[in-house]
C-alpha positions in Angstrom: 36.6 42.7 -32.5 40.3 41.7 -33.2 39.7 42.8 -36.9 38.3 46.0 -35.7 41.5 46.8 -33.3 44.1 45.6 -36.2 42.4 48.3 -38.2 42.9 51.3 -35.4 46.4 49.8 -34.8 47.6 49.6 -38.9 45.8 53.1 -39.0 47.5 55.1 -36.5 50.4 53.3 -37.5 50.0 55.0 -41.3 49.4 58.4 -40.0 52.4 58.5 -38.1 54.1 58.4 -41.1 52.8 60.9 -43.0 53.6 64.3 -43.8 51.3 67.1 -42.2 51.7 70.6 -43.5 53.2 73.3 -41.6 50.6 76.1 -40.8 52.1 78.4 -43.5 51.5 75.8 -46.2 47.7 75.2 -44.9 47.8 78.8 -44.9 49.0 79.5 -48.5 46.8 76.5 -49.8 44.1 78.0 -48.4 44.5 81.2 -49.9 45.9 80.3 -53.0 42.3 77.9 -53.1 40.2 81.1 -52.0 41.6 83.6 -54.7 41.5 80.4 -57.4 37.9 80.2 -56.7 37.0 84.0 -56.6 38.6 84.2 -60.2 36.7 81.3 -61.6 33.3 82.8 -60.0 34.1 86.0 -61.8 35.1 84.5 -64.8 31.4 81.8 -64.8 29.8 85.1 -64.2 30.8 87.1 -67.0 30.1 83.9 -69.4 26.6 84.3 -68.0 26.1 87.9 -68.4 27.3 88.0 -71.8 25.5 84.7 -73.0 22.2 86.4 -71.0 22.1 89.4 -73.3 23.2 87.3 -76.1 20.2 85.0 -75.8 18.2 88.4 -74.8 19.1 90.1 -78.1 18.1 87.0 -79.9 15.0 86.5 -78.2 13.8 90.3 -78.9 13.8 91.2 -75.5 
């Protein structure tokens, strides 16, 4: 039981030393992540489309 209490105390102490993002930083990071995911999705969809056309022409469809 003492080990669990000590773990919680140490965890709390370590969290107090952490620096957290501001609201603006969190929003900006989220926005950048969403844009990157959207661009990467479009890129992968484009490659999939081109490859499906190529495979269709190779297979004779």
